[in-house]
N, C-alpha and C positions, 0 to 999 in steps of 0.2 A: 289493617285489622284494629277494631276499636278496643278499648279497655274491657268492655263487658264480653266481648267475643273471646279475648285472651283468658279471662277467668273461666268461661265455659269449657274451653279446650283443656285447661289445666284440671278442672274437675272431672271431665270425661277420662282424662288419662289416669288420674287417681282412681277413679271407679273401676276401670279395667284392671288395675293392679290389686285393688283391695276391696272388691265387692262384698265379700262376707263381713268385712269391718264395717262397712257402711250399713249393711242391713241391721247389724247390732247396735250401732251407735248413732244412727240418724233417727231423729223423731218421725213418727208416723204423721206426716203432715201432707195436707192437700196443697198443691202449687197450681197456679193459673196455667203454667206451661212447663215443658221440660226444661226450657232455658232457665226459668226461675228456680226449678229444682237444682240444676247445676250451679247456679249463683249461690244457692244455699249451701251447698257442698263446699264451695270455694270459701265462703265466709267461716264455715266450720273449720276448714283447714287453718286459717289465719287465727282463730281464736283459741285452737288447741284442743278441739273436740276429738281428733283422731290421734293426737300426740303433740308434744311441745313443738311450736313453730318458732324459728329463729330468722330474723333478718340478717343475713350473713354479711352484707356489704353496707350497713348503715354506718354513718360517720357521726362521731360525737366530738365535741370540743373538750378541752382540759377539765371543764367543770361538770362533764357528763351530759350536757345538753345535746339533743339530737340536732345536727346540722344538715344531714342529707338522709332522706328516706331510703330504705333498702330496696333494691330492685332484684335481688337474689334471695331465695328463701329456702329453708330446709325444715322438713317436718320429721321429727323422730317418731315414727309409727308405732303406736302401742302393739305389742304382741300379746295375743289373747290365749295362745296355746300354753306357753311356758314363759313365766316372768324372769326366768334365768337366762333366756336367750338375748343376745344383743338386739337392740332395736334396729329396724330397718329405717333407712332415710329416703324420704321422697323429697326431691329437690326441684324447684322451678324458678324461672326467671322471667320477670316482666321488664322489658326495656322500652324505654320511650325516647324518641328522637324529637323533642319539641321544635326544633328548627324545621323539620318537615311536616310536623303535625301528625305523624303516623306512629303506631306502636307495633313492637314486634314480640313475639313469644318464643321461648325455647323450653321444653320441659323434658325431664328425665326422671329415671328412677334409680 
């Protein structure tokens, strides 16, 4: 599975869980294809449109410089009904095995 298809699968899973949120927070935009729409949703996940996104397993040196990119992410999904509720977390992982040239995905909510 390539990197783009991983992102699409993550976005589809997010859409299934949070369709009303997507309808409110996603811009009305025309996409060339459904795949492009899902890639847009994925990018919105990473930049925090649907809630704060954290790279859980990113590694930093003592000076605070990034030395290894995250492969596990968590999005604190904004709650629209009641701001006093705990935020829900949407977690996903993108793993790549560069020695084999393949990538795998695992997603959960």
